[in-house]
VMD Tcl script that draws the C-alpha trace (Angstrom):
set ca {
  {-12.54 21.23 -1.48}
  {-9.45 19.76 0.21}
  {-9.61 16.78 2.56}
  {-6.81 14.74 4.11}
  {-6.82 11.04 5.02}
  {-4.48 9.37 7.48}
  {-3.74 5.93 8.83}
  {-2.65 7.00 12.30}
  {0.98 6.25 11.50}
  {3.50 8.01 13.75}
  {5.40 8.91 10.57}
  {2.48 10.94 9.23}
  {2.53 13.15 12.32}
  {6.30 13.45 12.74}
  {7.02 14.07 9.03}
  {3.93 16.20 8.46}
  {2.22 14.34 5.63}
  {-1.07 12.60 4.87}
  {-1.61 9.13 3.46}
  {-3.87 10.76 0.90}
  {-5.14 14.21 -0.02}
  {-8.32 14.79 -1.98}
  {-8.70 18.01 -3.93}
  {-12.11 18.24 -5.58}
  {-12.48 15.02 -7.61}
  {-8.80 13.96 -7.49}
  {-7.13 11.80 -4.83}
  {-3.35 11.85 -4.41}
  {-1.96 8.93 -2.40}
  {1.51 9.06 -0.84}
  {4.09 6.42 -1.70}
  {3.16 3.35 0.34}
  {5.31 0.41 1.41}
  {4.45 -3.15 2.45}
  {4.44 -2.31 6.13}
  {1.93 -3.87 8.45}
  {1.72 -4.69 12.15}
  {5.27 -3.46 12.90}
  {6.89 -5.51 10.13}
  {7.42 -5.57 6.39}
  {5.06 -8.01 4.68}
  {6.66 -10.20 2.03}
  {10.25 -10.84 1.09}
  {9.96 -10.48 -2.69}
  {8.79 -7.88 -5.17}
  {5.63 -9.71 -6.21}
  {4.33 -10.27 -2.67}
  {5.15 -6.75 -1.50}
  {3.46 -5.23 -4.56}
  {0.34 -7.35 -3.96}
  {0.19 -6.32 -0.30}
  {0.70 -2.63 -1.08}
  {-2.05 -2.65 -3.70}
  {-4.44 -4.22 -1.18}
  {-3.54 -1.45 1.31}
  {-4.07 1.17 -1.38}
  {-7.45 -0.35 -2.21}
  {-8.48 0.39 1.38}
  {-7.19 3.97 1.11}
  {-9.13 4.46 -2.12}
  {-12.29 3.02 -0.57}
  {-11.99 5.19 2.55}
  {-12.07 8.23 0.28}
  {-14.95 6.93 -1.84}
  {-12.77 5.91 -4.80}
  {-11.93 2.54 -6.34}
  {-9.21 0.97 -8.46}
  {-11.19 1.96 -11.56}
  {-10.64 5.62 -10.69}
  {-6.84 5.31 -10.72}
  {-5.29 7.33 -13.56}
  {-1.62 7.23 -12.56}
  {0.55 4.65 -10.81}
  {4.22 4.90 -9.85}
  {6.21 1.90 -8.67}
  {9.49 2.61 -6.91}
  {11.76 -0.46 -6.98}
  {15.06 -1.00 -5.19}
  {16.11 -3.53 -7.86}
  {14.90 -2.65 -11.35}
  {15.75 -6.15 -12.58}
  {12.71 -7.32 -10.58}
  {10.31 -5.11 -12.55}
  {8.50 -8.10 -14.09}
  {7.50 -9.52 -10.70}
  {6.22 -6.15 -9.46}
  {4.60 -5.52 -12.84}
  {2.79 -8.87 -12.78}
  {1.17 -8.03 -9.42}
  {0.32 -4.55 -10.70}
  {-1.21 -6.00 -13.86}
  {-3.44 -8.33 -11.84}
  {-5.14 -5.26 -10.37}
  {-4.87 -2.75 -13.20}
  {-4.78 -4.92 -16.35}
  {-8.18 -3.75 -17.59}
  {-8.02 -0.27 -16.02}
  {-4.64 0.64 -17.54}
  {-3.60 3.82 -15.69}
  {-0.39 5.55 -16.69}
  {2.65 3.82 -15.13}
  {6.16 4.76 -14.12}
  {8.72 2.20 -12.96}
  {11.42 4.03 -11.03}
  {14.68 2.51 -9.80}
  {15.58 3.91 -6.37}
  {18.22 3.52 -3.72}
  {17.26 1.40 -0.70}
  {14.46 2.72 1.51}
  {14.79 3.53 5.21}
  {14.17 -0.13 6.02}
  {16.24 -2.35 3.71}
  {13.49 -5.01 3.82}
  {11.27 -2.59 1.90}
  {11.63 -3.43 -1.78}
  {8.71 -1.54 -3.33}
  {6.72 1.62 -2.75}
  {3.67 2.61 -4.80}
  {2.10 6.02 -5.30}
  {-1.30 6.53 -6.94}
  {-3.44 9.33 -8.32}
  {-7.16 8.67 -8.76}
  {-9.78 10.87 -10.34}
  {-13.55 10.65 -10.49}
  {-15.44 11.90 -13.50}
  {-16.93 15.31 -12.85}
}
mol new
graphics top color blue
foreach p $ca { graphics top sphere $p radius 0.5 }
foreach p [lrange $ca 0 end-1] q [lrange $ca 1 end] { graphics top cylinder $p $q radius 0.2 }
display resetview
């Protein structure tokens, strides 16, 4: 079974991608930024990470998953020296769940106000 989930973003249509794709019992969620209502939410790594994780919670729920199903998390940071702030927000959500984690230092995103993107993989027990 393969099912796609979208947010209605113009980028999804023009770039040809889905916010999330479910294949059987696994959900793959595209890298997500702190964008909301035509603006970037938050001006620091902690706040953007918190906002993104809230958005991703909605994506998980729409597909019938939850944070407890997350098995892999990737944080893309434009300034790796800020990893502790992003990590603190991540730990507030995943501290007890403990998915695998990658912290990746990247060049600036399309919008320089974007500091963090997060990508998740979730899996339900068969």
